C-alpha positions as CSV (number, residue, x, y, z in Angstrom):
1,M,34.7,-32.2,-4.4
2,P,31.6,-31.7,-6.4
3,P,28.9,-32.4,-3.9
4,L,30.8,-30.1,-1.5
5,I,30.1,-27.4,-4.2
6,A,26.7,-28.3,-4.6
7,V,26.0,-28.5,-1.1
8,A,27.5,-24.9,-1.0
9,A,25.6,-23.5,-3.9
10,A,22.4,-24.9,-2.1
11,L,23.0,-23.1,0.7
12,G,23.9,-19.9,-0.5
13,G,20.9,-20.2,-2.8
14,L,18.9,-20.6,0.4
15,A,20.4,-17.6,2.2
16,V,19.8,-15.5,-0.9
17,V,16.1,-16.5,-0.9
18,R,15.8,-15.5,2.5
19,W,17.5,-12.3,2.4
20,A,15.2,-11.6,-0.6
21,Y,12.1,-12.8,1.2
22,R,12.6,-10.6,4.3
23,T,13.6,-7.6,2.1
24,A,10.3,-7.9,0.5
25,Q,8.1,-8.2,3.7
26,R,10.2,-5.3,5.3
27,I,9.3,-3.1,2.1
28,N,5.6,-4.0,1.8
29,Q,5.4,-3.2,5.7
30,E,6.7,0.2,5.0
31,L,4.4,1.1,2.0
32,E,1.3,-0.4,4.0
33,E,2.6,2.4,6.9
34,V,2.6,5.0,4.2
35,R,-0.6,3.9,2.6
36,H,-2.2,4.2,5.9
37,A,-0.8,7.5,6.8
38,V,-1.9,9.1,3.5
39,L,-5.4,7.6,3.5
40,N,-6.2,8.9,7.2
41,E,-4.3,12.1,6.3
42,Q,-7.0,12.6,3.4
43,Q,-10.2,11.6,5.1
44,P,-12.6,14.3,4.4
45,Q,-14.7,15.5,7.4
46,P,-18.4,15.0,6.7
47,A,-19.0,18.5,7.9
48,K,-16.9,19.7,4.9
49,I,-18.6,17.9,2.1
50,P,-21.3,20.1,0.6
51,T,-24.6,18.3,-0.3
52,L,-26.5,19.0,-3.3
53,R,-29.7,20.5,-3.5
54,R,-32.1,20.9,-6.4
55,D,-32.8,24.3,-7.7
56,P,-36.3,24.7,-8.1
57,V,-36.0,27.2,-10.9
58,T,-33.6,25.4,-13.3
59,G,-33.9,22.0,-11.8
60,A,-30.1,21.5,-11.7
61,Y,-28.6,20.1,-8.3
62,R,-26.3,22.5,-6.9
63,P,-24.0,22.8,-3.7
64,G,-26.1,24.2,-0.8
């Protein structure tokens, strides 16, 4: 009987590890999709980024 219990415990352990691995893969895939969506959403347009120009009077750089 003890070998049967050991085999059952090993199979149960393998099932738990497989379930945890698949769950981790699914969660990581969902996080990657959200991360890419957020990055694509927040990309600034090149025309909207102001360039800095030097003020000849003060020497400071200002948007313009």
